[in-house]
C-alpha positions as CSV (number, residue, x, y, z in Angstrom):
1,X,59.5,3.2,-55.4
2,X,60.2,6.3,-57.5
3,X,58.4,7.4,-60.6
4,X,59.5,10.5,-62.6
5,X,57.6,13.5,-63.8
6,X,58.0,13.8,-67.6
7,X,58.6,17.6,-67.4
8,X,60.6,18.3,-64.3
9,X,62.5,15.0,-63.9
10,X,61.8,15.1,-60.2
11,X,61.0,11.9,-58.5
12,X,57.6,11.2,-57.0
13,X,57.2,8.5,-54.4
14,X,54.9,5.5,-54.0
15,X,54.8,4.1,-50.5
16,X,53.8,0.8,-49.1
17,X,51.0,0.5,-46.5
18,X,53.6,-0.3,-43.8
19,X,55.7,2.8,-44.9
20,X,58.7,0.6,-45.4
21,X,61.5,1.9,-47.7
22,X,62.2,-0.4,-50.6
23,X,65.6,-2.2,-50.4
24,X,67.9,-2.9,-53.4
25,X,69.5,-6.3,-53.5
26,X,72.7,-5.8,-55.4
27,X,73.3,-9.5,-55.9
28,X,69.8,-9.9,-57.4
29,X,70.3,-6.8,-59.6
30,X,73.8,-7.5,-60.7
31,X,72.7,-7.8,-64.4
32,X,72.8,-4.0,-64.6
33,X,76.6,-4.3,-64.6
34,X,76.7,-6.3,-67.9
35,X,78.4,-4.5,-70.7
36,X,75.5,-5.0,-73.1
37,X,72.9,-3.5,-70.8
38,X,72.1,0.1,-71.4
39,X,70.0,1.4,-68.6
40,X,69.3,4.1,-66.1
41,X,70.4,2.3,-62.9
42,X,68.8,2.8,-59.5
43,X,71.7,2.5,-57.0
44,X,69.7,3.4,-54.0
45,X,66.6,5.4,-53.2
46,X,66.5,8.6,-55.3
47,X,70.0,7.8,-56.7
48,X,69.6,7.1,-60.5
49,X,72.6,7.1,-62.8
50,X,72.9,6.9,-66.5
51,X,76.0,4.7,-67.0
52,X,76.0,4.8,-70.8
53,X,74.1,7.3,-72.8
54,X,71.5,6.7,-75.5
55,X,68.8,9.0,-76.8
56,X,65.7,7.3,-78.3
57,X,62.4,8.3,-79.7
58,X,59.4,6.6,-78.2
59,X,57.1,4.7,-80.6
60,X,53.6,3.5,-79.6
61,X,53.6,1.7,-76.3
62,X,51.6,-0.9,-74.5
63,X,50.1,-1.0,-71.0
64,X,51.6,-3.2,-68.4
65,X,49.4,-5.3,-66.1
66,X,50.6,-3.3,-63.1
67,X,49.4,-0.1,-64.9
68,X,45.9,-1.6,-65.2
69,X,45.9,-2.3,-61.5
70,X,46.9,1.3,-60.6
71,X,44.3,2.6,-63.0
72,X,41.4,0.3,-61.9
73,X,42.2,0.0,-58.2
74,X,44.7,2.8,-57.3
75,X,47.1,0.1,-56.1
76,X,49.0,-3.1,-56.9
77,X,49.6,-5.3,-53.9
78,X,50.9,-3.2,-51.0
79,X,51.9,-0.2,-53.2
80,X,49.2,2.5,-53.1
81,X,49.0,5.3,-55.6
82,X,49.3,8.5,-53.4
83,X,50.3,11.1,-56.1
84,X,50.0,11.4,-59.9
85,X,52.1,8.8,-61.7
86,X,53.1,8.4,-65.3
87,X,52.1,4.9,-66.6
88,X,52.9,3.1,-69.8
89,X,56.5,2.1,-69.1
90,X,56.7,-0.7,-71.8
91,X,57.6,0.9,-75.0
92,X,59.4,0.4,-78.3
93,X,61.9,3.1,-79.4
94,X,64.1,4.1,-82.3
95,X,67.7,5.1,-81.5
96,X,68.1,8.7,-82.6
97,X,71.5,9.5,-81.0
98,X,74.1,7.6,-79.1
99,X,77.0,8.3,-76.8
100,X,80.6,7.5,-77.8
101,X,80.7,4.6,-75.3
102,X,77.7,2.9,-77.0
103,X,79.2,0.3,-79.4
104,X,76.4,-2.2,-80.1
105,X,73.6,0.1,-81.1
106,X,73.3,2.6,-84.0
107,X,71.0,5.4,-85.1
108,X,67.8,3.9,-86.5
109,X,68.0,0.6,-84.5
110,X,64.8,-0.4,-82.8
111,X,65.0,-1.0,-79.0
112,X,62.5,-2.0,-76.3
113,X,62.1,-0.5,-72.9
114,X,60.6,-2.4,-69.9
């Protein structure tokens, strides 16, 4: 599982106790190909792609239950925190700029990230 440094953009890695690499099930994740889904898509390990571009300004965010487990226990299930990790991935944003391929969102629209 990769998490990203907010300054460098370089990935940091969380590993499982058994040191297995996570697998991506393309059938299960086929929703990322829908036209109305704007996302950074993980195609394989360390291969993130921004299919459609959107710039948003992050508003106040909440804390996910998994973040609480990492904070309190240093792990969630088999995933053990081995390096610093940015938490707080659930956020509400305001669109400040959009790419020309983005048709269904406009500057000032409120969006959610999870």
